[in-house]
N, C-alpha and C positions, 0 to 999 in steps of 0.2 A: 503495500499500499505505501501510494507516495504519503512523502508527509503533511501536505498539506489536506488531504481527503486526513488525515490521520485526524489533522488538528478538531477539521470538521466534527467528524467523528465525535472529537468530544465536547465539540459548542455545541454541539443539538443533539447530545444524548438523553436530556432529560424528559424525549419525548416517551420514551420508555418506559421513561418512571411514572406519567399520567396516563398514558396507555393503560399502564397495570391495574395504575390506579381506579381506574376506570370501570377497569373487569370485575376488579372484586368487588366494587361500591353494587355494581348491576348484579354480582350473584352468579356469572355468565358459569364459573368453575361448578359451582352447585347445581345448576338447573342445569348441565350437558354430565354429572353424574351416573344418569341413570340411560345412556346410551344418547347418541350425534343427535343434531338438533339441527332445521334450520334458522334463516338469521329470520326470516316473518315470525318462525315459532320460539324464539329466546326473547323477541322482543314484543310480542302480545305476554310475555310470562314475567318482564323484570319494568315493561313500562319503557320502553324508548322508543326510539325511532327509528322507524324499521333500517331505511337507505344507509345511513349512519353508524346503525349499530353494525351492519354489515363492512362499510369500512373498518370499524374496528377491528372488527374479527381478521378481515386480512391483513391487516399490520401484527395482531395479535398470531397470526401462523409466522408470520418473520422471525418471532420471536420465543419460537417454539415452545407455544402455549396450546396452540390446538392447532388442526390441520380441517382442510375442507376437501371433504369426496364429491367422487363426479356427477354423482349428483344433488351437490348443490348443500349439505349440513356438514355441520361443523363436528369438531372431535375430540376430547382435549387428551395433549401430547402427556409423559411422566411428567415432565415439568409443569405441563395445567394443573396437574390434578396437585399438584402443592398449594392452589390456590382454591383450592373446597374450602370449605369452614370446619369439615370432617374430618379430614385428613390427619393420619398421624404424624406428619411431618408439615404439614401448611402452615402457610407461611403467609396470609390474608391477613391478619392482625397489623400487619410490623406493612404489606404493602399499604392500606387507609390510613399507618399513620405516617408513613411517608409522604403519600401522597397527597393527602389532607392538611396535617398539623407538625411536619415539616417544612411540606414546602414552601409558604409564605416565610417561614423563618430564610430557611435558609438563601428566600431573593434578596435581604436584607444583609446578605455577606458582608459586604463591603461597610457597612456601617462600624460592625465588628471589628474586621481588619481595621477600620479607621482609630474607631475609641477604645478599641480591647471592650467591650461592656454587650449582651445580650442582645441578639437582635431580638427577642421571646419577647425583651423586659421592653423596646422600644415598640412593639407593635398594643403588646399586651396590660403593659405595669407590672406585670407579674416576673417575679425571680423566684429559681425552685422548681416546685415543683405544686405552689399552693391552685395552682392552675383545676390541677383534678380533683380538687376535694371540693370547689363549687359548679362540676362538670364529669358528672357521673359516664354518661355515655366517653368520653375524653379519655376520661380512667380506665373503663372496662378497654376498649382500647388499644390503652400504650400498657397495661395490665399484660392481656394476650401476647399486644409485641410482643412484651419483654420473655415470656414463654415461652412466644415461636423461636425467639431469639438464644434464649438461654441452653433451650433442647438439643442445638447445633454442637452447642460445647460440653455439657455437663457429661454425656458418657465418657470424652476423654481425661477432663477433669481427673472423674471419679479411677477410670485406668492408668493415671501419671499420681496420684496422691492418693496414700492411703487413710482411710476415716474406720477404720476398724477398730483403734487405739481410742476411739473416743468413747464417751459415755453421753456428752447431751452437750449439743450442736448449739449454739442459736446464729438463724440467719440474719442476721441486721440490713435491711432496707431491702426483703428479698421479692417482694410486690408477692406475686400468686403462690411461692416457694418452687417451683418448676428444679432448683439444682436440690433443696433440702428431700424433698420427694424424689429424687434420684439418689442421692447422701443412702438416704435410707432404707428406701430399699436396695440397694446392694449392701448393704450392711447393718442386719437383720437386731443387733445386740444395740444398736444407737439411737437414741431418743431427741428429739427438738423443737427446739420454737421460733417459728417466724414470726420475727420483731419490725412491721412496719408501719405509714400513718394512716388515716382512718380509711381509706377512699379503697385498701389492699383488702383491706380485712376479711368479707364479706365472699371474695373470691376464691381469697386462699382456703379458705375454712370448706369452703363447696370442693375445693380440689381434694383439700386431706380425707376429707370423708370419701369420691370421689376411690381411691390411693386405696382403702382403705387400712390406715395408717391413722384413726382418733384417735387413738391407747397411747400414739408412740407421738405426739408430736401436737404442739397446742398455739394458736395464733395472741400474740400480743402486740396491742397496736400503741403508737408512742411516735417522740420522735428522738431522732436519735443523736439533734443537737441540742436535747435538755440530758437525755441518759439512755441508758442499753444497759439492759437485762444480766443482771452478775447470776453466778453458780454456775453459769456453761466449764466446760477444760476446753471447748472450743470455738473461736465466733468468725465466721464466713462472713464477708463480704465482695460480694461479686458485680460488678460494673459499679460501684456507686464512689470512691473516689474520684473517678474520672468525672462523675459529674460537678466538682466543685474544684475552685479556686484554690491557693494554701490554705490560707486563714482558716475558710470552711472546713479543708479538712484537714486540718489539726485538731480541730475544739469533735470531728466526729472520733479521731483517733485517738483523741485526752479522753473522752467517752470510754468506750471500746479497754483505751488501758488498765479504767477506776475496775472493769466491769470483771478482766481479764485478774487481772489479783497476780499474785508473784508466779502463781502458777499454770496460768491456761497457754493457750496460743491462739494467734491471730492468723486469721487464712485473708490474704486477698487476694482476687479473678479476678485479674484486670489484662489489658493487654498494653504489652511492653516496645514501645518504641525503641528501635535499633538507634542507635546512635549516628550514625549514616544512613539512607536512605539512598530508593534504586526507581528505579522506574518497573521492576516488577506487581506482580496485581496483589499479595500477600503486600506492599508497600503503598499501596494507596487505598488498600481496605482500610489501613490501619491512619491513613493521612485524611478520610471521609470521619472517619471516626473523630477524628482531634478534632476538625474543623466542622464536626456537630456540634460536637461537644461548649464550642466558642459560640455558633450561633445560639444554641440554646438555651445555655447555662452562662459563659465566659468563663469555662472552665478549660481544661483538656488532658488529652493522654499523654502520659512520662513514661521518660527511660528511665530503666534500672536505679540509675545513681539517683536521678529524681526521688524515686520510692524510697529507698535504702537513705534520701537525707530528713523528706516528712516523716519515715517512720523514728528515726532519733528520736526526731525534736517532739515527739509524743510522747516519749520513754519506752518504745523497745528497740530491743536488735535484732534484723533480720537474718535467721538461721540455713534458710535455704532458701533457691529460687529456684523451680521447676517447670520445662515448659513442655506442654503439649503438644499433640500431634495438631493443635487448632492452632486458633489464632493468640491463646486465652493461654497467663502463665497462673500459676502459683505459686507466693511469695508468700513465706512461714516467716512469723516472726515471736516473739517472747519480752517477758518484762528485762528493763534492761539493767 
């Protein structure tokens, strides 16, 4: 590919996210779950303009979401199956979160680069996750989206870190508890607590019940800026510290340090930036996440040395940094 075409592909690639968002919102994959349908049938079922929906479906065929048969009926591909709401590896909620809720925020990246402040705060006046407490629909989409993303990394984390020696784990800021539930399923002798803001509590309780783990896992509502529940021997924070700049990250970690006491351990599950970047797909993914943190929270992804400095400042000593075969690593720390 000529470099001008490569650059144009980068410039215009946002169309893909919006095409997928439209398909997810319309529930196209769910409508195709029981077999092929024509664009007219799909339009009648989802309330769309049939000729325009046909054009969207054609676009989706170029993204390997569906195929068009000789009879004009569309059928899901294996990739398209992941847009079904009931698929075990669904990414539908995250597609909607990105296409609807992150879309306007990303549109103000320039503001964040110029000022170092959150584009979300510019647009809505909100910082952090306060908007989710007021908007139940957004909270449900966000938390389900995190379930979908966490599912992609959970098995890898469990393969690379041995949780079997833990007695009780507190998942701090764990949303609906996808990682914690995966840990408990893999380690029958471990119990857990899910600790998050009120907007996540009902969904977490439902998922714990559905998993049949109600006797080994409870849910506690609270704010990790105020305190973290004590009494566990391990505290897990997945994709939490990257949501906050250093000052607030230190507040969270200091509360974890008080909860850990002298004998517990802290486990940060985060994406770690390399000291030098290249233009490969993995590094692009890391920097996409880093810029998402900038526009959404005025926060950032960090290098290993930056995490070590944060943990040292909060009274922890890093004992191990364990890479996994996902983009996430486990940073293990104990009281200094």
